[in-house]
C-alpha positions as CSV (number, residue, x, y, z in Angstrom):
1,X,110.4,94.8,111.1
2,X,113.2,93.7,113.4
3,X,115.5,90.8,113.2
4,X,114.6,87.9,115.4
5,X,116.8,87.2,118.1
6,X,117.3,83.4,118.4
7,X,116.7,83.5,122.2
8,X,113.6,85.7,122.1
9,X,110.7,83.5,121.8
10,X,106.9,84.0,122.6
11,X,106.5,80.4,123.4
12,X,109.9,79.5,124.6
13,X,108.9,76.1,126.5
14,X,105.8,75.4,124.2
15,X,105.7,71.8,122.5
16,X,105.1,72.0,118.6
17,X,101.7,70.8,119.1
18,X,100.5,73.6,121.2
19,X,97.0,74.8,119.8
20,X,97.8,78.1,121.5
21,X,100.2,79.1,118.6
22,X,97.2,78.8,116.2
23,X,94.9,80.9,118.4
24,X,97.6,83.4,118.4
25,X,97.6,83.7,114.6
26,X,94.2,84.4,114.2
27,X,94.5,87.2,116.7
28,X,97.9,88.2,114.8
29,X,96.1,88.0,111.6
30,X,93.2,90.5,112.5
31,X,95.7,93.2,113.4
32,X,97.4,92.3,110.1
33,X,93.9,93.0,108.5
34,X,93.2,96.1,110.0
35,X,96.6,97.5,109.0
36,X,96.2,96.3,105.4
37,X,92.6,97.5,104.8
38,X,93.5,100.7,106.2
39,X,95.6,101.6,103.6
40,X,92.6,101.6,101.2
41,X,89.6,101.8,103.3
42,X,89.6,105.6,103.3
43,X,90.4,105.9,99.3
44,X,86.7,105.0,98.6
45,X,85.6,107.6,100.9
46,X,87.8,110.2,99.9
47,X,85.3,112.0,97.8
48,X,82.7,112.1,100.6
49,X,85.3,113.1,103.0
50,X,86.7,116.2,100.6
51,X,83.4,117.7,100.1
52,X,82.4,117.2,103.8
53,X,85.8,118.9,105.1
54,X,86.2,121.8,102.0
55,X,89.5,120.2,101.3
56,X,91.1,121.2,97.7
57,X,92.1,118.8,95.1
58,X,95.7,119.5,95.5
59,X,95.6,118.7,99.5
60,X,93.3,115.5,99.0
61,X,96.0,113.0,98.4
62,X,97.2,114.0,102.0
63,X,95.0,111.4,103.5
64,X,96.5,108.7,101.7
65,X,100.0,109.9,101.8
66,X,100.1,111.0,105.5
67,X,99.3,107.1,106.4
68,X,101.8,105.9,104.0
69,X,104.4,108.3,104.8
70,X,104.4,108.2,108.7
71,X,104.2,104.2,108.2
72,X,107.1,103.8,105.5
73,X,109.3,106.5,107.4
74,X,109.1,105.1,110.7
75,X,108.9,101.2,109.9
76,X,112.5,100.5,110.6
77,X,112.5,102.3,113.7
78,X,108.9,100.3,114.7
79,X,110.8,97.3,114.5
80,X,113.5,98.4,116.8
81,X,111.2,99.5,119.4
82,X,109.1,96.4,119.3
83,X,112.6,94.8,120.2
84,X,113.1,97.0,123.3
85,X,109.4,96.8,124.7
86,X,109.0,93.7,124.1
87,X,106.9,91.9,121.4
88,X,103.3,91.7,123.4
89,X,103.6,94.9,124.9
90,X,104.1,96.3,121.6
91,X,101.3,94.5,120.1
92,X,99.3,96.2,122.5
93,X,100.6,99.4,122.4
94,X,100.3,99.6,118.6
95,X,96.5,98.5,118.7
96,X,95.7,101.0,121.4
97,X,97.5,104.0,119.6
98,X,96.1,102.8,116.3
99,X,92.4,102.7,117.7
100,X,92.8,106.4,119.3
101,X,94.3,107.5,116.3
102,X,91.3,105.9,114.2
103,X,88.7,107.8,116.6
104,X,90.3,111.0,116.1
105,X,90.0,110.9,112.3
106,X,86.4,109.6,112.5
107,X,85.7,112.7,114.8
108,X,87.9,114.9,112.6
109,X,86.2,118.6,112.7
110,X,88.4,119.6,109.7
111,X,90.8,118.4,106.8
112,X,93.9,119.0,108.8
113,X,93.1,117.0,111.9
114,X,91.8,114.2,109.8
115,X,95.3,114.4,108.1
116,X,97.4,114.5,111.3
117,X,94.9,111.5,112.5
118,X,95.8,109.3,109.3
119,X,99.5,110.1,109.9
120,X,99.1,108.8,113.6
121,X,97.6,106.1,112.4
122,X,100.5,105.4,110.2
123,X,103.1,105.8,113.0
124,X,101.1,103.1,115.2
125,X,101.0,100.8,112.0
126,X,104.6,101.1,111.7
127,X,105.1,99.7,115.4
128,X,102.6,97.0,114.9
129,X,103.1,95.6,111.8
130,X,107.0,94.6,112.6
131,X,106.0,93.1,115.9
132,X,103.0,91.1,114.3
133,X,105.3,89.6,111.3
134,X,108.1,89.0,114.3
135,X,105.4,87.2,116.4
136,X,104.8,84.6,113.4
137,X,108.5,84.3,113.1
138,X,109.3,83.6,116.8
139,X,106.3,81.3,117.0
140,X,106.6,79.1,114.5
141,X,109.6,77.7,113.7
142,X,108.7,73.9,112.2
143,X,109.0,74.5,108.4
144,X,105.7,73.0,107.6
145,X,104.1,75.0,110.2
146,X,105.4,78.1,109.1
147,X,105.0,77.9,105.5
148,X,100.9,77.6,106.7
149,X,101.0,80.6,109.2
150,X,102.8,82.7,106.8
151,X,100.8,81.9,103.7
152,X,97.4,83.0,106.3
153,X,99.3,86.0,106.8
154,X,100.1,86.9,103.1
155,X,96.7,85.9,102.2
156,X,95.3,88.4,104.6
157,X,97.8,91.2,103.7
158,X,97.0,90.7,99.7
159,X,93.4,90.7,100.3
160,X,93.4,93.5,102.6
161,X,93.2,96.4,99.9
162,X,89.9,94.6,98.5
163,X,88.4,94.3,101.9
164,X,89.1,97.9,102.5
165,X,87.4,99.1,99.2
166,X,84.5,96.8,99.6
167,X,83.9,97.9,103.5
168,X,84.7,101.4,102.7
169,X,82.2,101.8,100.0
170,X,79.5,99.9,102.5
171,X,80.3,102.3,105.6
172,X,80.2,105.6,103.1
173,X,77.3,104.8,101.2
174,X,75.1,103.5,104.4
175,X,76.5,105.4,107.3
176,X,79.2,107.7,106.6
177,X,82.5,108.3,105.6
178,X,83.8,108.7,109.3
179,X,82.9,105.0,109.8
180,X,85.6,103.7,107.7
181,X,87.9,105.1,110.7
182,X,85.5,104.3,113.2
183,X,85.1,100.8,112.0
184,X,89.2,100.2,113.4
185,X,87.9,100.4,117.1
186,X,86.0,96.7,117.2
187,X,88.6,95.2,115.2
188,X,91.5,96.5,117.4
189,X,89.4,95.4,120.6
190,X,89.3,91.7,119.3
191,X,92.9,91.6,118.5
192,X,94.0,93.4,122.0
193,X,91.7,91.2,124.2
194,X,93.0,87.9,122.3
195,X,96.8,89.0,122.0
196,X,96.2,89.8,126.0
197,X,95.2,86.4,126.9
198,X,97.1,84.2,124.3
199,X,100.7,85.9,123.6
200,X,103.1,85.1,126.3
201,X,105.3,88.1,127.4
202,X,108.4,88.2,125.8
203,X,111.7,89.8,127.5
204,X,112.5,93.4,126.6
205,X,116.2,94.8,126.4
206,X,117.3,96.2,129.1
207,X,118.2,99.7,127.2
208,X,117.3,101.4,123.6
209,X,119.3,100.3,120.5
210,X,117.0,102.2,118.1
211,X,118.4,105.2,115.7
212,X,115.9,107.9,116.7
213,X,118.1,110.7,114.8
214,X,118.2,108.5,111.4
215,X,114.8,107.6,111.9
216,X,113.7,111.7,112.3
217,X,116.1,112.4,109.1
218,X,114.8,109.6,106.5
219,X,111.0,110.7,107.6
220,X,111.6,114.4,107.4
221,X,113.0,114.0,104.1
222,X,110.4,112.1,102.6
223,X,107.8,114.3,103.9
224,X,109.7,117.6,102.6
225,X,110.0,115.5,99.3
226,X,106.2,115.1,99.3
227,X,105.1,118.3,100.2
228,X,107.2,119.8,97.7
229,X,105.4,117.7,94.9
230,X,101.9,118.9,96.6
231,X,103.1,122.6,96.5
232,X,103.9,122.2,92.7
233,X,100.1,122.7,92.0
234,X,100.0,126.2,93.4
235,X,103.2,127.6,93.3
236,X,105.3,126.1,90.1
237,X,108.3,124.1,90.2
238,X,110.8,127.4,90.2
239,X,108.9,128.6,93.7
240,X,111.1,129.1,96.7
241,X,108.3,127.4,98.3
242,X,109.0,124.3,96.1
243,X,112.6,124.1,95.6
244,X,113.0,125.2,99.3
245,X,111.9,121.8,100.4
246,X,113.5,119.8,97.8
247,X,116.8,121.4,98.6
248,X,115.9,120.3,102.5
249,X,114.9,117.0,101.2
250,X,118.1,116.0,99.9
251,X,119.8,117.9,102.7
252,X,118.1,115.3,105.1
253,X,118.9,112.3,102.5
254,X,122.5,112.9,102.6
255,X,122.8,113.5,106.5
256,X,120.8,110.1,107.2
257,X,123.3,108.2,105.0
258,X,125.9,109.9,106.8
259,X,124.4,109.1,110.0
260,X,124.0,105.4,109.1
261,X,127.5,105.0,107.8
262,X,128.6,106.2,111.1
263,X,126.2,105.2,114.2
264,X,126.6,101.9,116.1
265,X,123.1,100.8,115.6
266,X,121.8,102.0,112.4
267,X,118.3,102.0,111.0
268,X,119.4,100.5,107.7
269,X,122.9,99.1,107.6
270,X,124.4,100.4,104.2
271,X,125.8,96.8,103.4
272,X,122.5,95.6,102.9
273,X,122.4,97.9,100.0
274,X,125.4,97.1,98.3
275,X,124.3,94.0,96.5
276,X,122.9,95.0,93.3
277,X,119.6,92.4,93.4
278,X,118.7,93.7,96.7
279,X,119.1,97.5,96.0
280,X,117.6,96.7,92.5
281,X,114.4,94.9,93.9
282,X,114.0,97.5,96.6
283,X,114.0,100.5,93.6
284,X,111.3,98.3,91.6
285,X,109.2,97.6,94.4
286,X,108.9,101.6,95.4
287,X,108.5,102.2,91.7
288,X,105.8,99.5,90.9
289,X,103.6,100.7,94.0
290,X,104.1,104.4,93.0
291,X,102.5,103.5,89.7
292,X,99.8,101.1,91.7
293,X,98.4,103.7,94.3
294,X,98.3,106.6,91.5
295,X,95.8,104.0,89.9
296,X,93.7,103.7,92.9
297,X,93.6,107.4,93.5
298,X,92.3,108.4,89.9
299,X,90.0,105.4,89.6
300,X,88.4,106.2,92.4
301,X,87.1,109.5,91.6
302,X,86.5,108.5,88.0
303,X,84.2,105.7,89.0
304,X,82.4,107.7,91.9
305,X,82.6,111.4,90.4
306,X,82.5,110.9,86.8
307,X,80.8,107.7,86.4
308,X,78.3,108.2,89.6
309,X,79.0,105.1,90.9
310,X,77.5,104.7,94.6
311,X,80.6,104.0,97.0
312,X,79.7,100.5,97.5
313,X,79.6,99.9,93.9
314,X,82.9,101.6,93.2
315,X,84.3,99.3,96.0
316,X,83.0,96.3,94.0
317,X,84.3,97.8,91.0
318,X,87.8,97.3,92.5
319,X,87.3,93.6,93.3
320,X,88.6,92.5,89.8
321,X,92.5,94.0,90.3
322,X,92.5,92.1,93.4
323,X,91.4,88.6,91.8
324,X,94.0,89.3,89.1
325,X,96.7,90.3,92.0
326,X,96.0,86.7,93.3
327,X,96.0,84.8,90.1
328,X,99.7,86.8,89.4
329,X,100.9,85.6,92.8
330,X,99.6,81.9,92.8
331,X,99.2,80.9,89.2
332,X,102.1,82.9,87.5
333,X,104.9,84.1,90.0
334,X,104.5,81.3,92.1
335,X,105.0,78.5,89.1
336,X,107.7,80.4,87.3
337,X,110.1,81.7,90.2
338,X,111.7,78.3,90.8
339,X,112.1,78.0,86.6
340,X,113.0,81.1,85.1
341,X,115.7,84.0,86.5
342,X,114.0,86.6,88.5
343,X,114.4,89.4,85.9
344,X,112.7,87.5,83.0
345,X,109.8,87.4,85.4
346,X,109.7,91.0,86.5
347,X,110.3,93.0,83.3
348,X,107.6,91.2,81.4
349,X,105.5,91.8,84.5
350,X,106.3,95.6,84.9
351,X,105.7,95.9,81.3
352,X,102.0,94.2,81.4
353,X,101.0,96.7,84.5
354,X,102.3,99.4,82.3
355,X,99.8,98.2,79.7
356,X,97.7,98.5,81.9
357,X,98.2,101.8,83.2
358,X,98.4,102.9,79.1
359,X,94.6,101.8,79.1
360,X,93.9,104.4,81.5
361,X,95.1,107.1,79.5
362,X,92.3,106.5,77.1
363,X,89.5,107.5,79.8
364,X,86.9,110.1,78.4
365,X,83.9,111.1,80.3
366,X,81.9,108.2,78.2
367,X,84.3,105.8,78.6
368,X,82.8,102.3,79.9
369,X,83.8,100.4,82.5
370,X,83.6,97.0,80.9
371,X,85.5,98.3,77.9
372,X,88.4,100.1,79.2
373,X,88.8,100.2,83.4
374,X,88.0,96.6,83.7
375,X,90.8,95.4,81.3
376,X,92.9,97.8,82.7
377,X,92.6,96.7,86.2
378,X,93.0,93.0,85.4
379,X,96.5,94.3,83.5
380,X,97.5,95.8,86.5
381,X,96.9,93.5,88.6
382,X,98.1,90.7,87.1
383,X,101.5,92.7,86.2
384,X,102.1,94.0,89.8
385,X,101.6,91.0,91.7
386,X,103.9,89.2,89.3
387,X,106.6,91.7,89.8
388,X,106.1,91.9,93.4
389,X,106.7,88.5,94.5
390,X,110.0,87.6,93.2
391,X,111.3,90.9,94.2
392,X,110.2,90.4,98.0
393,X,112.2,87.2,97.1
394,X,115.2,88.8,96.3
395,X,114.9,91.6,98.8
396,X,115.7,89.0,101.6
397,X,117.8,86.7,100.0
398,X,121.6,86.1,101.2
399,X,121.3,88.3,103.8
400,X,122.9,87.4,107.3
401,X,120.1,85.9,109.3
402,X,120.3,88.3,111.9
403,X,119.7,90.9,109.8
404,X,116.7,89.1,107.8
405,X,114.3,91.5,109.8
406,X,116.0,94.6,108.7
407,X,116.0,93.7,104.9
408,X,112.6,93.0,105.0
409,X,111.6,96.1,106.5
410,X,113.4,98.1,104.0
411,X,111.3,96.3,101.3
412,X,108.4,97.1,103.1
413,X,109.6,100.7,103.6
414,X,110.1,100.8,99.7
415,X,106.3,99.8,99.3
416,X,105.0,102.5,101.6
417,X,107.3,105.4,100.3
418,X,106.4,104.6,96.5
419,X,103.0,104.7,97.1
420,X,103.4,108.2,99.1
421,X,105.4,109.4,96.6
422,X,103.5,108.1,93.6
423,X,100.2,109.3,95.0
424,X,101.7,113.0,95.6
425,X,103.5,113.4,92.2
426,X,100.8,111.8,90.3
427,X,97.9,113.8,92.2
428,X,100.0,117.2,91.5
429,X,100.2,116.2,87.6
430,X,96.5,115.7,87.6
431,X,95.6,118.6,89.1
432,X,97.8,120.6,87.1
433,X,96.6,119.3,83.9
434,X,93.2,119.6,85.0
435,X,93.8,123.3,86.5
436,X,95.2,124.1,82.6
437,X,92.5,122.8,80.7
438,X,89.5,124.8,79.4
439,X,86.5,123.0,79.2
440,X,83.5,121.6,81.1
441,X,84.8,120.8,84.6
442,X,84.3,116.9,84.5
443,X,86.2,116.7,81.1
444,X,89.0,118.8,82.5
445,X,88.8,116.4,85.4
446,X,89.3,113.3,83.1
447,X,91.9,114.8,80.9
448,X,94.0,115.5,84.0
449,X,93.5,111.8,85.1
450,X,94.6,110.7,81.5
451,X,98.1,113.0,81.9
452,X,98.7,111.3,85.1
453,X,98.1,107.7,83.9
454,X,100.7,108.5,81.2
455,X,103.5,109.7,83.7
456,X,102.3,106.5,85.8
457,X,103.0,104.1,82.8
458,X,106.2,105.8,82.3
459,X,107.3,105.0,86.4
460,X,106.3,101.5,85.6
461,X,108.5,101.2,82.4
462,X,111.0,102.6,84.5
463,X,110.6,99.7,87.0
464,X,111.1,97.4,84.0
465,X,114.0,98.8,83.0
466,X,115.4,98.8,86.5
467,X,114.8,95.4,86.8
468,X,116.3,94.4,83.7
469,X,119.5,96.1,84.6
470,X,120.0,95.7,88.1
471,X,118.7,92.2,88.7
472,X,120.6,89.1,87.8
473,X,120.3,86.6,90.1
474,X,119.4,83.0,89.1
475,X,116.0,81.1,89.9
476,X,115.5,80.1,93.6
477,X,115.2,76.5,93.5
478,X,114.2,74.8,96.7
């Protein structure tokens, strides 16, 4: 998401009580809901899509990672493109592109087309998400109204995962997994028609000022890393097909750093990373989401393939993790942030999430939802949300106002990158453990999930250690 120019406002002459701004908020929120639910709406449908398109266990994670990888890798560039095009135009282009990508995915004749469509969705989400957020930033300037607008936006973003799970379950069970993608068309049409009528046109910049080579380097590096992790299942760590992509990823990351240190318009000014608290927050967010999305993937298959939950029931089974997340955000993090140092909240929060992941290592074919999965979901929801709220606050604290958008985009990028790499790595671990287990297929599958969740618990422990070592800021008292 891009920094907000002081003179570039969607309603430059609007009086403070212009009701049009609140109507605009409604349509911006609809667009944000579409982006948020699409991160999970396909997850519930994944077992059905995998069976219908004959995808392997090793490749199934690409339906998730293609979206999050393109989203995270292009997010910084998307904010700059939105500044160049003008926010209203970028908003409408993002909605149109997202709709077209969704239709292509819904009509996918094979697995490769579905993955390509998901990547295209992620690319347009990378344009749409920072545009929507910057529209709010320039539309609501009074502190009280701004707080209300961002509270609405945050609630939509936070509840989108749960809505996606429920909607995905209902559509898969009563229509088809393909409708998990087709459903984006009416949502996008509502947001586009409303945005066209309500949003005022903003000025575009006379020439581009975004770093396309930097975007290509960082996206290519992440894609190569995820692809290497995926190939481990079939080739092993020592295979040239794995080591080659790992080396390519490392080279592109080095070139990205060199590029950002020398270009006049970097995607990511390296000075933002120089502060230990901000860089610690970025790493902690990435690690936290890596463990969280791994749990989503395994629980989806455990509930539907092992426990034989219908898709809608599986979606409902994820509801406690969202309720726990809301409780962690509002009742724990919001209350404690002004009173305690961030790491005194973040370290215990990461350990609580780790305890939830550790519970999932005890999964067996005959494990009950109420006795094992439900407590693990509650611990994960409370822990991850209590970790993320202070991390997001730290990630943008103390930056130059002109670079607040870049700092915000960076922490959102850390989210998407963590989700991509965590899903790829933990799926690789699970698939390898399943393949090496001699026994009944279902038992082997659950064994793979148990091994992978142990790795996930280790990742969350690393998040706690990172927060404890790097983050030393004081409480934020306002």
